[in-house]
C-alpha positions, -999 to 999 in steps of 0.1 A, spaced: 931 657 -55 936 644 -20 904 660 -10 884 644 -39 898 609 -31 894 610 0 856 622 -4 850 595 -32 862 570 -7 841 581 22 810 580 2 820 543 -9 826 536 24 786 549 32 771 527 6 788 497 18 780 503 48 746 509 37 742 473 16 762 454 44 732 469 69 704 460 42 717 426 36 721 414 73 685 428 80 672 408 44 687 374 61 675 381 97 639 383 83 646 352 59 651 335 87 624 347 105 598 336 75 619 299 75 607 299 115 571 289 106 550 287 134 543 247 149 511 231 139 490 212 163 461 189 150 433 180 177 408 153 170 378 149 194 357 122 201 324 111 187 323 73 179 317 67 139 316 100 136 349 105 140 355 88 105 351 125 96 382 135 106 397 111 75 382 141 53 390 169 71 424 154 71 425 149 33 416 185 25 445 195 55 471 174 32 456 193 2 466 224 15 503 214 21 497 217 62 526 197 80 511 189 112 540 186 142 518 178 168 483 157 173 459 148 203 427 132 201 403 112 226 380 84 219 378 80 182 401 109 176 427 90 193 425 63 173 426 82 139 451 103 152 475 77 163 473 58 128 481 95 110 511 99 138 526 63 128 525 77 92 493 68 73 482 94 52 445 103 48 438 83 15 453 52 33 431 56 64 397 58 40 411 27 23 418 6 57 384 18 72 363 13 37 382 -24 39 372 -34 77 341 -43 90 339 -22 122 307 -38 132 318 -73 134 350 -61 152 333 -47 178 311 -75 185 340 -93 191 324 -124 170 350 -149 168 353 -174 138 339 -211 147 379 -218 143 389 -205 169 363 -229 192 368 -261 207 343 -284 193 324 -280 232 331 -243 227 310 -243 193 279 -264 211 282 -240 237 283 -208 216 252 -222 194 228 -233 220 226 -199 243 203 -168 234 217 -152 267 248 -155 292 250 -136 321 277 -141 352 258 -157 384 279 -157 414 265 -164 450 229 -170 436 228 -136 420 227 -125 383 254 -97 375 250 -75 344 279 -80 316 307 -49 319 302 -44 285 289 -55 249 329 -63 236 355 -70 255 377 -52 220 396 -82 212 390 -79 176 398 -40 180 428 -49 198 441 -75 171 441 -48 144 457 -22 167 488 -45 165 488 -54 134 482 -15 115 505 -3 143 534 -30 139 560 -9 127 560 15 151 557 -15 179 593 -7 196 583 31 202 574 34 239 580 76 240 550 89 218 569 119 212 592 95 190 564 87 164 570 99 129 546 128 142 545 134 185 510 119 193 494 125 227 456 106 240 432 109 267 421 84 289 395 87 319 405 71 356 372 53 362 378 55 399 392 88 403 369 106 374 407 125 368 418 128 331 450 104 324 473 117 296 488 89 279 519 101 259 539 68 262 537 31 263 524 4 239 505 26 211 478 -1 208 464 -6 243 471 35 250 440 40 222 420 10 228 417 27 265 410 62 252 386 50 226 369 22 256 333 40 250 314 30 280 286 2 280 301 -5 245 337 -22 256 354 -34 290 377 -9 307 411 -11 299 441 -16 331 471 4 325 499 9 350 471 -4 375 447 22 367 413 11 352 406 34 324 372 44 297 371 70 270 391 99 274 358 118 260 340 116 293 365 144 307 386 155 279 367 153 246 387 181 228 423 178 242 434 215 229 457 226 263 475 192 260 485 198 224 494 234 231 517 222 256 533 201 233 544 228 214 518 240 191 518 276 181 485 274 161 452 248 167 435 231 138 407 215 154 381 189 139 353 186 164 328 158 155 305 162 188 273 173 188 253 193 213 223 180 231 199 156 215 161 154 221 143 124 232 136 111 196 176 104 194 180 87 224 175 53 215 204 32 232 222 32 260 251 44 242 234 75 232 223 79 267 254 80 281 271 101 259 243 125 266 253 124 302 281 134 293 274 159 267 259 182 294 300 191 303 316 193 271 288 212 253 300 239 279 337 230 275 337 236 236 322 274 242 355 280 259 379 256 235 366 263 202 374 298 209 411 286 217 413 274 186 425 293 154 411 267 125 378 253 141 366 230 116 327 212 124 319 188 102 277 185 100 270 151 112 242 156 134 222 129 114 245 103 124 251 82 156 278 70 173 277 35 160 266 43 118 303 25 107 279 12 73 278 51 68 320 56 68 316 73 32 288 98 40 305 103 71 340 108 57 326 133 28 312 155 59 341 164 68 357 171 35 333 194 31 339 210 68 376 212 58 371 228 26 355 261 41 383 264 55 412 259 26 421 300 28 431 297 69 444 264 59 467 274 28 481 306 48 497 277 67 514 256 44 548 249 35 571 243 8 583 208 26 562 183 13 555 154 34 571 122 23 542 95 18 541 63 39 576 45 35 561 15 58 542 -16 39 510 -24 61 512 -60 78 490 -81 59 476 -113 76 503 -133 58 533 -115 72 556 -137 87 567 -127 123 599 -143 141 585 -150 178 613 -167 195 602 -161 231 567 -164 247 563 -146 280 532 -155 298 517 -131 329 490 -136 353 481 -173 347 473 -181 381 445 -202 375 458 -216 341 484 -237 334 515 -227 309 504 -257 288 468 -250 283 480 -213 275 504 -230 248 480 -253 240 456 -228 225 479 -205 210 486 -236 183 526 -228 185 558 -225 198 581 -202 198 606 -206 170 579 -220 148 572 -204 116 541 -182 122 522 -154 104 500 -125 115 470 -147 110 481 -177 129 491 -156 159 459 -139 159 436 -170 152 460 -183 183 447 -153 202 410 -162 192 415 -195 206 427 -181 236 396 -153 237 369 -176 228 374 -198 261 358 -169 280 388 -175 307 402 -144 302 397 -107 294 407 -92 265 440 -105 261 469 -70 253 497 -88 241 528 -71 229 544 -78 201 583 -66 212 618 -67 194 643 -82 216 685 -88 215 683 -124 198 671 -110 166 638 -119 168 604 -110 189 591 -114 221 553 -125 225 538 -111 260 505 -123 271 495 -106 301 466 -128 307 439 -113 330 418 -143 342 377 -136 344 375 -136 383 337 -149 378 334 -186 368 296 -191 372 274 -181 344 233 -180 340 223 -191 306 193 -188 287 177 -198 253 140 -210 236 131 -227 208 103 -242 187 104 -269 159 76 -294 147 94 -321 167 100 -308 201 77 -286 199 80 -254 224 109 -250 249 127 -229 270 163 -234 285 177 -226 318 214 -234 321 240 -230 347 276 -231 338 305 -237 360 342 -235 349 371 -244 372 354 -271 393 376 -298 404 407 -284 381 420 -255 366 412 -263 331 378 -279 337 338 -269 331 305 -279 342 275 -272 325 234 -284 332 208 -276 309 169 -278 322 149 -277 293 111 -270 300 84 -267 282 57 -293 257 88 -325 262 108 -317 295 148 -326 289 178 -323 304 222 -322 295 250 -324 318 282 -320 304 319 -323 324 349 -315 304 387 -311 311 400 -295 283 436 -307 281 444 -285 243 466 -306 219 466 -333 249 442 -359 255 406 -339 275 383 -361 294 347 -359 294 315 -370 309 278 -367 294 243 -374 308 211 -363 293 172 -370 290 160 -365 258 119 -368 248 93 -363 223 63 -378 205 54 -380 172 25 -392 151 36 -421 127 28 -447 101 12 -482 122 29 -502 99 66 -491 106 60 -500 141 43 -535 127 73 -540 101 97 -534 132 87 -548 167 58 -577 177 29 -558 178 4 -587 170 -25 -581 148 -59 -567 145 -55 -531 149 -73 -508 125 -58 -475 133 -32 -465 99 -14 -441 126 -2 -439 160 15 -417 185 46 -429 188 65 -415 222 110 -419 224 121 -418 255 167 -414 259 189 -415 287 223 -413 276 255 -414 298 286 -414 278 324 -409 296 352 -405 270 387 -392 258 390 -367 229 423 -351 214 419 -320 193 438 -305 167 440 -269 154 400 -265 172 388 -279 138 397 -317 143 388 -341 171 392 -377 176 370 -392 204 370 -426 224 345 -438 246 316 -462 266 279 -454 268 250 -466 289 218 -462 275 183 -468 287 160 -464 253 121 -465 252 94 -464 222 59 -464 236 25 -454 228 -7 -449 248 -25 -451 217 -34 -489 212 -38 -488 252 -67 -462 248 -83 -478 216 -112 -498 228 -112 -521 195 -75 -529 201 -69 -565 199 -32 -559 199 -16 -581 229 -12 -558 261 11 -579 282 43 -553 277 18 -527 288 9 -509 316 -8 -475 331 -28 -478 293 8 -477 279 20 -504 250 60 -505 250 79 -516 219 109 -511 234 124 -509 271 162 -516 274 192 -505 285 224 -511 261 260 -505 268 287 -502 239 318 -488 231 322 -461 205 347 -441 185 339 -412 162 360 -387 143 352 -350 134 361 -321 112 342 -290 112 358 -258 94 322 -245 85 319 -208 90 285 -214 105 267 -238 119 233 -233 106 240 -211 73 276 -221 65 286 -204 32 325 -219 36 344 -249 46 346 -286 55 326 -309 73 336 -348 80 316 -365 113 321 -404 113 304 -421 143 309 -460 150 295 -478 180 297 -515 192 266 -525 210 278 -551 235 254 -556 263 218 -553 269 186 -562 294 169 -573 262 135 -561 265 126 -580 233 145 -612 237 166 -605 207 198 -591 214 227 -603 197 258 -579 197 260 -555 167 276 -523 155 262 -491 136 283 -472 120 274 -438 97 292 -408 84 286 -376 71 304 -352 46 299 -319 34 310 -286 16 301 -250 17 314 -232 -12 306 -195 -16 292 -193 -53 290 -149 -59 283 -127 -36 259 -136 -7 251 -165 -28 267 -201 -19 259 -238 -20 262 -264 11 263 -300 -3 264 -329 16 263 -366 15 257 -392 42 254 -432 50 251 -456 75 246 -490 84 241 -519 110 267 -551 111 255 -579 128 227 -607 131 207 -592 156 171 -585 155 174 -553 175 158 -524 151 156 -494 176 187 -480 163 177 -484 127 179 -453 110 147 -430 105 146 -405 80 124 -371 76 117 -340 91 140 -310 91 168 -294 119 195 -305 136 211 -322 166 186 -352 165 192 -383 188 205 -414 178 200 -421 140 175 -402 131 182 -384 100 166 -352 88 153 -356 55 135 -323 36 98 -333 21 87 -359 44 76 -358 84 95 -369 111 102 -409 115 85 -414 79 117 -441 60 130 -468 81 160 -491 74 192 -500 91 215 -485 61 211 -458 43 228 -430 19 215 -396 13 228 -367 -9 216 -334 1 222 -297 -16 212 -263 -3 216 -227 -22 216 -198 1 209 -166 -11 219 -135 13 196 -112 0 200 -86 30 224 -92 58 213 -123 83 183 -127 60 183 -156 36 164 -174 12 170 -213 7 162 -241 -21 172 -278 -5 170 -307 -28 179 -344 -13 180 -378 -25 183 -410 -6 179 -449 -5 171 -470 24 159 -501 34 180 -535 52 212 -544 47 209 -519 19 253 -525 10 249 -564 15 225 -560 -16 240 -536 -33 209 -516 -37 226 -486 -26 238 -471 -58 207 -478 -76 185 -448 -88 176 -429 -56 140 -441 -41 128 -411 -21 136 -376 -28 120 -339 -16 128 -305 -21 122 -272 -5 120 -235 -3 129 -217 31 137 -183 46 159 -178 74 170 -151 98 203 -146 121 182 -136 152 189 -129 187 172 -160 197 193 -184 170 182 -193 135 147 -188 126 137 -211 97 107 -216 78 101 -239 48 76 -256 23 85 -286 12 73 -315 -9 80 -350 -24 70 -365 -59 68 -398 -44 37 -390 -24 24 -361 -35 26 -345 5 38 -313 14 53 -305 44 57 -268 61 87 -268 91 94 -242 115 122 -238 136 124 -209 161 162 -202 182 192 -224 184 185 -258 187 188 -280 215 
């Protein structure tokens, strides 16, 4: 019995031992299974083609793959950083579709970011080149990347205080190239928006970025597929998305950017043979038909990434885990998000005062601001052209708010050569050469001289000391000259020219030499109040009468075959009030405009012996409203009048013609030729429908009506039905020279039509 019991006990002991061993083995196996491999994601550079990364990420997420490490270069760094910061693929797709990347790249700052002086500057010249020691340089790049950087700061605001990229929701690394040594720089710490801007600084497209005293450009130049760097982070398995292409043929090399990429591809094509072999799951979208700047084809490019990743779906599913990634728990910072900036730290402003910088920002620490206002302030600084891309930082501080750190990199070059070209029916053909010099006498000043060659030689000199919200100071000097065929009766009604001529029309020459000294204060770059004094020498003359052998007009004021109707100097005081929120000077689609001006003429050399002090006041009020998609209406009303008993008619209003930037009191009026309708007072209403049928191409319909005559407001005739009207149909193009306008116009009163052509910025 004892033997039997002992035997059974021994058997049970053996069974128990086997069970325990089996259980231990199963536990060990489960632990081994739970220890999944670490997944690394490598994203290559490729400009717009990098949007295929988003499509690939969609499929990777659908397969259930959890990414542990991300590395990228250039566009791969940008997409990778956003993903590492917590954005999911669908969110990225929505962001890129809602963003006009082409506009961001061009650094097109809104007019609202510019002072009135800067607005005029940017709407006059077709080309600006650095100029030093009588040598013209080439700008380092098309864009400084300011608008792109602004978006990076906003989109990555929720991780702004993470300076170790390994502590991001997904650890991240990107690559840049040290332009001085040609070596790669690994960026795994610092300010994330600045790091990815450096990695994506495509040569010729963006200016280099300086980080830790290193001048950095696109990481794709030395390492466009950082697989080894992601392995070093701890990745066991590498998923790679490669949007590079092989060497292009001659037909594809159509831009400087494509040529530079081709040169760089000589090495990367060879490198990718080895790197693709080391990639566990290699995803290669078919992006050969797309260029690096095809951002307008984002949907197509994203689809190529999806299609390529689907080919690897089984391999991706094999890496899937049961752990589902939590969707973004943060909210994308919208432009109206309130910020609590309570400290402003300005660095590097050796040539510009702190007051100048704060005046441009338009806010002080502790002021209630939102992201839109912050970006407007940065845009104001950038629009001056006095600073390279402003890599500002927002960081939390111990006071419960945020520091705004402004490391200003002032532009060393202060001289510029600017060029322009223009043709219109009044000034005819003209070529402009400009020399601009900043910091001439003080830190905040600028001097500019336009010399205009062509059918009418002209010049324009400006000196301006910009004190921001304080009173600024300016000096202007200009000479303007043009000729126009006009009705002789218009001259006879306004000047003492005698009788006896049989001419119906004469060629009128107008010469204007004006010098102004003024002070100005500007509010929010959109509203300006100006006070000043003016000296003007004004001439109206003709050679037609002098050359006519049948002419019996007295020539006591003639010389060298020229008859002068006016040849006087005038001294006046003036004031003006101006508001300009139009989004474009030539093709406004939204915004308000007001310009009120009053000149009081106190002294004259009195060529016609008829001077008494008098004043001329005028105002123009306009509004542009978007109606439907790409359709807008611009409505304006305008008027002016003369006060005083002086018989001087040289400053009367003269309506007619089409265009902008007319001198003195010449006013455009569609349907009539230049200098057709005279009077010392007028009222005018104008409307224009503008349809932008394809980008930068406009079809326009214009209509205007007016009353103009002497003492219109005193007699009350300004309130009567309009005496004059005109209509026009035209085409407009936003070209690199400036606006191109072609208009056919007519007036029912005269039964005549006019054809106007204008090419290039007006000056």
